[in-house]
C-alpha positions, 0 to 999 in steps of 0.5 A: 500500500502506498500514499497514492493508494490511500488517495482513492475514494476522496471524501467531501472535505469536513474542514479546510486547513490550507496551511497543512501539509507540513513535511520533515524529510519523508514525513508529512502531516495533514488531514485525511482526504479519503475514506481509505485514509480514515480506514488506515487511521482506524486500523492503526488505532486497532493495532495500538489500542487493542492488539498492543494495549489490550482494549476490549473490542465490540463485535462490530470492531472485531468484524472489521478489525478496526477501531470505529465509533460513530464520532469518526463519521463527522471528525477530522482525522489528522495523519502522520505519513511516512512516504518512505515506508516499505512496499505493502505497509500503510504510510499512516504512522500516527493519527489524532481525531479532532471534532470542532464543537460547532460540528459536534453540536450538529451531530449529537455531541462529543465523545468526552461527554460520555465520561465528563460533564463538559458544560463549562466548555460548551459555553466557553467563548469561541470555537472549541475542539475535542481531541482524542484517539491519538496513537503512533506506530511503535516504530515512530514514537519519537520526538520528531513524530510528536512534534509533527502532531503538535504542529498539526494541532496548532495549525488546526487551532490557528486556522479555525480560531479555536479558543480551547481544546479538550478531551479524554487523556488516558493513564494505563490500567484500571486500578486508581490506587495503583495510579495514586501518584500521577492522579494526585500530582495532577490534582494538586498541581494542574487542576483547571480553574473553576470556570473551565473545570470539567467534572467526571459524571456522577456514578463514574467519578473517581477521586484524584486526591489520593495522596496528600500534597506533602507526599507528592514529589512534583518531579516524580509525579510528572515523570509518572505521567504518559507522554501524551499528558506530559505534552498537554501540560507543557502546552499549559494544559489543565485537568478536570475534577475526577477521573473515569475508569474505562474498562473497554480501553483498560485505562483511567481517563482524565479530562484535559483542557488547554486554552489557546493562549497557553499554546506555545508561541513558537507554534502560533507565530509560525502559522501567523507567518504562514497565513500572511504568506498565503494571503500575499500569494 
């Protein structure tokens, strides 16, 4: 399979993002432009979430061998492609699912609303963006690949004037006591301000305050976090109140919130320059 094969069956554009694609060597990041590319992203999600991480698939997911749900039908799918991959291998090596709030409200809502009360984010001024279903092929879990993903998200945020992004982020395992350090660290050091603080739904709420502040070493707490959550925090992100155990995905989830103004200047300034350049052409 080649990148050209994935261009078959073009999809009606869900979103415009003229400042993508971006490339570094043989690597490219852009939005999916065909159903075949979305299928490739879902296949990668299957390999990472189900085959590697032990998630429990539904009968429908088993029948197609892909991670699928109804939210895929109206999401934008951000892809990292390696055009130098060997013959027969999909060039899609990383993916992120992105759903703008204005789009979600027309199609039944957000995935994260199944775990968290995000009412405060639905009323937050400007456009909102739910991000999730992030995964990268094991052979490509490098700083460079993550930089491409963050650059793609920053481009999307800039293009659509997103004021806040949010979504579920996962810690491995379903035993909150085994995750006492990372959960307590997030609670004590990165809890979102009340005005933008989602809360785990009643009946699913897991208290994150599992260790007192004086027993949480900030350095150890940060190191104990998965790379993706570290990335959000480096962008100035916060977490909501309460975690949720997701038995299907074998994870414990927190709700991440990142305001536009906290996203690193080096991303937004880069896209401001790119946008001005396009307007002058």
